ZADO-1210 file (C-alpha; in nm, 4 decimals, padded with zeros to 6 digits):
<atoms>
<atom x="-00.9089" y="-00.2728" z="-01.9834" code="MET" pos="1"/>
<atom x="-00.9225" y="-00.0373" z="-02.3027" code="ASN" pos="2"/>
<atom x="-00.6220" y="00.1516" z="-02.4355" code="THR" pos="3"/>
<atom x="-00.6515" y="00.4976" z="-02.1873" code="GLU" pos="4"/>
<atom x="-00.6931" y="00.3213" z="-01.9192" code="ALA" pos="5"/>
<atom x="-00.3662" y="00.1361" z="-01.9382" code="ILE" pos="6"/>
<atom x="-00.1981" y="00.4731" z="-02.0732" code="ILE" pos="7"/>
<atom x="-00.3547" y="00.6304" z="-01.7506" code="THR" pos="8"/>
<atom x="-00.2382" y="00.3301" z="-01.5017" code="MET" pos="9"/>
<atom x="00.0764" y="00.3017" z="-01.6718" code="VAL" pos="10"/>
<atom x="00.1721" y="00.6875" z="-01.6371" code="LEU" pos="11"/>
<atom x="00.0664" y="00.6907" z="-01.2851" code="THR" pos="12"/>
<atom x="00.2736" y="00.3860" z="-01.2101" code="GLN" pos="13"/>
<atom x="00.5952" y="00.5669" z="-01.3557" code="GLY" pos="14"/>
<atom x="00.5146" y="00.9032" z="-01.1872" code="ILE" pos="15"/>
<atom x="00.4521" y="00.7560" z="-00.8654" code="VAL" pos="16"/>
<atom x="00.7900" y="00.4928" z="-00.8739" code="THR" pos="17"/>
<atom x="01.0100" y="00.8171" z="-01.0177" code="GLY" pos="18"/>
<atom x="00.9393" y="01.0499" z="-00.7475" code="PHE" pos="19"/>
<atom x="00.9841" y="00.7399" z="-00.4743" code="ALA" pos="20"/>
<atom x="01.3242" y="00.6678" z="-00.6981" code="ILE" pos="21"/>
<atom x="01.4122" y="01.0433" z="-00.6525" code="TYR" pos="22"/>
<atom x="01.3383" y="01.1012" z="-00.2910" code="PHE" pos="23"/>
<atom x="01.5348" y="00.7579" z="-00.1796" code="PHE" pos="24"/>
<atom x="01.8233" y="00.8592" z="-00.3278" code="TYR" pos="25"/>
<atom x="01.8025" y="01.2590" z="-00.1765" code="LYS" pos="26"/>
<atom x="01.7985" y="01.0844" z="00.1463" code="VAL" pos="27"/>
<atom x="02.0719" y="00.8670" z="00.0711" code="LEU" pos="28"/>
<atom x="02.2887" y="01.0799" z="-00.0845" code="THR" pos="29"/>
<atom x="02.2216" y="01.4238" z="00.1718" code="ILE" pos="30"/>
<atom x="02.5396" y="01.4860" z="00.3924" code="PRO" pos="31"/>
<atom x="02.4755" y="01.5036" z="00.7538" code="PRO" pos="32"/>
<atom x="02.4037" y="01.8144" z="00.9991" code="LYS" pos="33"/>
<atom x="02.6452" y="01.8906" z="01.2558" code="GLN" pos="34"/>
<atom x="02.5024" y="01.8138" z="01.5469" code="GLU" pos="35"/>
<atom x="02.6499" y="01.9905" z="01.8681" code="PRO" pos="36"/>
<atom x="02.8319" y="01.9013" z="02.1009" code="ASP" pos="37"/>
<atom x="02.6740" y="01.8816" z="02.4502" code="SER" pos="38"/>
<atom x="02.9675" y="01.8748" z="02.6737" code="PHE" pos="39"/>
<atom x="03.1102" y="02.1856" z="02.5071" code="THR" pos="40"/>
<atom x="02.7993" y="02.3640" z="02.5859" code="GLU" pos="41"/>
<atom x="02.7845" y="02.2314" z="02.9272" code="ASN" pos="42"/>
<atom x="03.1773" y="02.4012" z="03.0247" code="ASP" pos="43"/>
<atom x="03.0238" y="02.6651" z="03.2220" code="ASP" pos="44"/>
<atom x="02.7571" y="02.5198" z="03.4151" code="GLU" pos="45"/>
<atom x="02.8703" y="02.3238" z="03.7670" code="ASN" pos="46"/>
<atom x="02.8775" y="01.9672" z="03.8156" code="VAL" pos="47"/>
<atom x="02.6719" y="01.7698" z="04.0703" code="ARG" pos="48"/>
<atom x="02.8704" y="01.5887" z="04.2987" code="GLN" pos="49"/>
<atom x="02.6420" y="01.3581" z="04.4379" code="ASP" pos="50"/>
<atom x="02.7808" y="01.2763" z="04.8091" code="SER" pos="51"/>
<atom x="02.7848" y="00.8608" z="04.8763" code="GLU" pos="52"/>
<atom x="02.4931" y="00.7037" z="04.9875" code="ILE" pos="53"/>
<atom x="02.5650" y="00.4682" z="05.3530" code="LYS" pos="54"/>
</atoms>
């Protein structure tokens, strides 16, 4: 393998590894989004009472 090919291969692997590490770090450190509470959103709705099956 000639020198240009080795340099290209090492640079490409370095760039790809750098992107992978950056995005992996970003995923691990991002704060979770606050999810809405489904029970408080449904306070105005009437709850259906199922009759007992005999």
